[in-house]
N, C-alpha and C positions, 0 to 999 in steps of 0.2 A: 373640277373637284372627281377625283379616284374613289371606287365604291372599296369600302375596307376590306379586307379579305378576312373571312369568318374561317376558325380553325374548330375542327371537331374533334373533342375529348370524350372519352367514355363517360356517361353520367352527364352527360351536357345536354341539355336540352335544345335542340338544333335544329333545323331544316329538313324535309329529304333531299333536297337539291344538294347542300353540305354534306352528309354524309354518302352520299353518290360518290362526290368530290374527293373526302377524304379516302376513303377506299381504291377509287379509283386509283390514286396516287402513291400508295403503296407500291413497293417494287415487288413485292409478292402478290400482285392484284393476279396477273396471269396464273399463278397454282390458288390463289380461293377460287376460283373458278372452276377449275378442272377441280379443286376438293369436292365443290357441292354442286359438282355436274347430275351425279344419282338423284339428286334430291332439288336440282337446278327450279324448275315449277311447281314443283310442292306450297301452298298454301302457307301449313303448317307442318313444315318439318318436326322428324322427332330427334334431339340432340340426346347422342350418349358421349358418354366415358370411361375411358376403360383402355383395356389391353388388348391389341392384334396378336396373332402371331400368325406366321405361316412356315405351315407341318408338310413334308415328305410325304407324298401319299403313300408311298411303298413302306420307307421304314419308321414313320412316324416320327423322323429326328425333326426337333425345330430348327431350323433355320435362319430364321430370322424374327425378330420382335419388335414392336412398337405402341409408344403408348400413345393416346390420345393431347397429350399436352405438348407434342411433337409436331403437330397438326396446326393448320390456320385455325383461329379462333379456340383452339384449345379442345374439339369437341368432334363427333365424329356425325355427319347428317345424314338423317333417311327419311326417305318421302314417307308421308303418314298412310298412302295406300288408302284413304277414303273413299267410299264408290259414289258419294253423292257429290253429284257437278256444282251443287249450291255451297257444298263446304270447301271444297277442291278442286278445279276446274282441269286442272292437269294429273291427278291421278285419274278423276272420274273417267278422263280421255284416256287414259291407258285400260280401266277396268272398262270402256266401252268396247275397246279394241278385243279385250279377251272376251267379253261378251259376245260379240259378234261372230268370233270365233267358234264357239261353245253352239251358238246356235246354227251358224252357216254348215258346220263342218257335219252335223244331223241331218240335212238337206241333200247334200251333195258331195259328203263323203271327203276324206284324207287326214294328214295327223293321225294315221291310223286305224281312221275311221273306212270302211271300204268304200269304195266308188258306186258301188250297187246300188248303196241305201238312196243317190239319188232316184232308182226306179222305182222306189215303194209306194204304195201309195199314201198321201198325207192329208191332212188338211187344215186349216186355219181357221179355231176358233174363240169367240169373245163370250164370256159367261160374266153377266152384269148382275147386279145385287137389286133386289127388288125394290118396292117403294115404300120409301117410310111416310111419308108424304109431299104435296104438291112442293116442285120447286120452280125456279124460274131459269129458262133454258132454252136454247137456239138453235132453230130447226132448219134447215132450209128443203124445200121440197124437192127442188130438179137444181143443179151444179151445170151452171154454165160455165166455171174458171176453168183454168189449163192447169190451175196449182191447189190444191185444198190447202197446202201451208200459205197462202197470199189471197186466200178466196174472197170477194170481193160479192160474192153472188149476194141477193137481197133476202132475208130471211122471214118466214113466215110468222104473224102475230104469236108472242110467246103461251099464253094461255088465254085465248078467246072466246070465252061465253058468252053469251047475250041475256041468260037469266040466270047467271052462278050466284050473284049477290054476295052476300057476307059469311064466314065462318061464325063458329058459335061465341066467336073470342072479338066478332065483330071488323076483320080484317075481309077487304077485295078477295074474294074467290077467283077472280079472275085477273089477268094480266095481258093487254095489247099493245105493249110494246114489241117492237121488233129489237133486239136488242143485239148491239155489235158485237164482236167475236171476245171484244177485252173488258167488256161490260162488267163493273165489280158485283152487281145482283147477279150474276147468272149463278145456278148451285144452291142459291140461298131461299130459304124454304120462303112461300108467301106469306105463311101465318108461324112462327118459330113457337107458340104455343098448341098449333094443333100436331105437330110435327115430331115424331118420334124418337127421340134421341138416342132412348136405351136401348132401344132393339137394331139402332143404326151401330152403335159401336160394340153390341154384343154380337153380332151380326159381323161384323172388321174380326171380331175376334176367334169366332168360331168359322170362319169361311175356309180355313186351309184344312179342317175336318169333313168340311161339307164335300170339297175338291176331292178329298180321299174317298168318299164313301162313291163320290160320280164316277170316280176314272175305276173302281171297281166294278160298279154297275153296267158300266159300258163293255169292260171284257167280259163278266158274266154275258152278257146279251149275246157277243159274238161267241162265245163257250156254246152257248145253246143254239146259236143259229149253225155251228159246223156239226152238231148231233143232227138237228133234223137236217142235216144236207147231207149225212155220212160219211162227214169226214172226220177219220179214225184219232181219240187221242196217241200222243206220242210218249214212247219209254224214254225217262232220261234218268239216269243214273249220276246222284249229286258226289260230290269229292269225302262226304263219308260212308259214299257204298251203298246208299238207302235207292232202293227204286221206287221211282214218283210216274204218275201217267197225269201230263199235263195237258190244256188243251193246244191245236197246234198254231193257234195264232195269240199275239198278245200285239198291245199298245203301249208305245215309248212316247214319252214327250218332254217338251222342252215348256214353260209356264212362267210367263212375268205378271206381277202385279202391277196395276195401274191406280192411282189415285184419281178420283174423279172429283170436280168441284163441287160435289154434296158434301165432297170426304168420304165415298162409301169406295172400297176397292173393289176391281172387278180385272179379270184373268183376261189374260190371251195366251192361246194353248195352240203350241204346232201338234199333232196328233198322227204318229206315225204306224202303218203296221208294217209288225213284221213277224215272220216266222218262228219257228223253233227245232234246229238243226238236234237231233237226239243224240249224236256222235261229240257233238261240241251245243251245250244249251248255252254258252255265251256268246256263240258266233251270232253274227249278223245274217238272218237269212231271207229270202221275198216270203210275204204271207202265202198260203195255199190258193191253188187256181181259182176255189171255189166262194172265196170271199174277196171283195170288192171295194173299191171306194164310198161305192153306195149305201154297202152295208154300214162302215163305218161311220158315213154320216146318221144314218139310221140310228144307229144306237147312242152314238151323243145326242142327238134329241128325245129320244126315249128315256135317256138317262137324266137326261136335264130336266125332264115336268113330272119326273116322279121321285128324286130322290131329294129325301129332305132329313136336318137334325134336329131333335127337341133337347134345347140345356137343359142340365139338373134346375130342382128349383129353386128360387132365389124368393129373400123375404118381400122385395119388391114384387115379385111376382111369382106365386106359390107354384104354378105351371110351367115355367120354364118359358121359351121363346122359340120359337119355329124360324127353324132356319133355313132358307130354302133361296133358287136360283130365281133371277128376276124374268119377266117376259121377254128379254132383248137377249136372246140367243142367236149370235150368228157364227155361221160355217159355211166358209168358202175354201174352193180348192185350190191349189196352187198351181201356177205354170201351164192353166190353160191357152186355148188358141186367141182367148181377148188379150193375155199379158200383162193385167191388172195388178196381178200380185205375182211376181218373181221370187226365188230362191234370196236374193241380193235384196230384196225392198224388203221383206220379211225381215229378214234376219237385222238389218236394220233398224228398222221398227222396234225390233223387242230389243236391243242392245240401247236403243234410247231411252227407252223407260228405264231400263235395268237399271239407271243412272241418278233415278229420281226418287224422290219419296213424298213429302206433304204438298210441295211445292204448288202444285195445280191447285189447291185450296186459298193461295195469294200468304202463306206462312208456312215458317219452317220450323220446327222447335228441336231443342235440345231435351233432355229426360228430366221431369220433373220431381223434385223433392218437396217433402213436408214444408220446408223453409220458401218453396216457390212455387206451390201450388195456387196459393189465392191471388196469385198474379194473372193467371191463368183462366181459372175458372170458376165458372158465374153463372148459379143455376135460370139468373135471370138475365143474362146479358143476351150477345150474340150468337148465332150459330155455331162456332168452332169452340168459344165461351163454354157452350151448354154441352156440346161432346165432350170436352175434357174435363166437366166435371160429371158429367155421367160414367165416364171411366175411372174417376176418383170415386166417386161415390158407390157403384156399382162394384168395387175391387177391394173396398176396404175389409180387411183382416178378421179371421174369422175369430172364433175363440179357441180352437186348435192352437190357432198361430199364437197368439198370445202366449198361453199355457206353454209353449215349445222355446217363447222369445222368437217367434220369427219377425216379430209386429210388436209395435210398444202401444199400450192400453190407453194413450191419449188420444186415440184416431178421432179424427175431428167429426166423422160420420157414424161412429158407433161399431158395433160390432155385429157381425153376423152368427148364424146359427148353423150352419150349414155344412156339412163336413163329407168328404173335402172341398175347399171352397175352387172349383171349376173356375171361379172369376176374377182370381187374384193376378193375373198376367194383363188385366187391364188397368191396374195400377204402373202395372212396369213399362207398359207400352201405351201410356195417354198422351205420350207425346207425339206417341204416331196415329192417336184419336183411334184405339183398341185394336190395330194389327200387329200381329206380332210376329208375322211369319217374313221369309226371306221374299225378298223381290225377283231372285229369277230361281227357280229350281228348273232340276230335269231329271227324268229317271235313267238309272245308273247304267243301261244300254244305250242310251236316245246318240250319248255323243263323248265327246272330250272332255275332262278335267280342266278347272281354273288351275289346278296344282299340279298338271302334265305342263299347260302352255306358261308356266312359271318359272318350272323346274328348267325346261326348253330353253327358255331366254336367258337363263343365269347360265345353262351348259355354254349357252353360244358367245357369250361374254366373256366368259374363261378361256374360250378357244380361240376368243381376238388376241387373250394374251399369251404369246408363247409360253413365258416364263412362269403361270402360274397354272399351266396345262398339268406339271406334273407334281402341285403343290396342293393344299387342302389350306383357306384360313379359317381360325380358331377365333373368335373374340369373347372375351370376356367384357360385358359392357356393362352399363348401369343407366338407367332413363334421370336426366337431368332438367328437360323440359321440354317447349314444343314450342315451334316458331323460329322466325329470323332473330338476329339481334338486334336489327334496327329496319326502318323501313326500307332505308337507302340498299342494305343488302337483299331485301327482297325482291325490290326493281331491277337490280342488274342480275340475279340469278334469272328472275323470271324473261325478264329478256334474251337473257343468253339461251335460254331455255326452248322460248317462242324461235327464236332463230333457226335452231337446230331442228325443231320441229319441222319447220318451213322448207329448209332443206331438204330434207327426208320427202318431204311432199312433191317437192319439183323434181327429185331425182327418181322418184317413182311414176311420175308422169310422163318425164322423158325416156324412161328406160320402158315403157307400155307403148308410148308411143313409135319406138322402134321396133317393137315388136312387133307393131302392127305395120308400119312399113314395110319390115323382113315377107310379113305375113302375103301381103298385099302386094310385092315382086315376086314371091312364088307361085 
């Protein structure tokens, strides 16, 4: 007995396989694949409708015009561009590649950055949050494994305390378990009631300001060091014609924020010493001979131990909260004789975390609203639920916000009296557990920008098309939705994109192998 053929019709609830067969059987399938190629691997592409015109670059004359109704699916697909790997792996893959270039070019030069930066002193520093209460953690005293990614070393007991007893809430103050790397208890407080959830979300919110002041501190430390060693200031003329005397050394940074399992952020930073050219203040020149990488390390440790931020008064805590770095400040040099940290390893490490958000905590959230907050926030719930509740409660609107119409008066947690409300961002970023900063930031002079990399990629693609080289594409488009029309379309487009990526990877490896053979033969 033969199996009846399933016919796909728009609007008919059929399986994904039937959708794939229907799309692949159409005469326009090859054209559809080419049409969806720019957004092929995207999980939720943006669908646009409108008019696209080709305009002659020199004269401004319209030489061609097309409406999206004439295109396959009567829509134009565009990749979402989301950086988060948990949301769109393909767009995150592109973003991670750009992030790698941004970080690596600041270490080795290239793409407009002089190669001489590779000779500048540079360190890789990690700034962590302080303790807000004991949590379950995994510590390996001595690694014997070959790869930390596949570490199978035996960890030490979590919190072995022979006479710890219990806390004031009756919970054990010790943990003798040797946690596996995937143990869900990692990052969870030993006692939820003892843990200071309010302080942690406020620390996440103000960590950006703490970083800003810390960088200022070690730049001032280095400037004072120059004065003590007799290194003179540099006379610089600004673009407006004003004369300024500036320290002869400055620090350029590339920084990535990483969310720990306990849901507190910490920062991984590349800190590079640069000098100042009096004739061209924007030029990247080596630092003065009297300032070394040892001085940079000392400046970082001194600044991290001294700089703090005291937040404004809050009805829950009139004296505010003290924002300071934790005790674990790690500073390492790059490209040392041991080879433990190289330019490529550090750039790949930072680029990886640039595509993540709160996934390390085991959950990923979207922005909360008044209608959805009760599904996630719970002052008596688990660790993340209490953190979200702390964000929503501490960030409740002020009386000024109510008067100006910026917030509604029926807020479920009441009204603050402080003016202005320095904690308002906690509600906006409650889905990020209080952290509202960018996950990858850099100093202006550190390296290239994402915009430059994207413009270069777009220019390269236009140059591939000789006909488009003399024209400019102008679109008048309107957003009509997100996502593929069917699951079958998503499978076909993503599979084609994955094959193209694999072909490019194999091609790059073959070119690298041929270059190695030529070098060996020479």
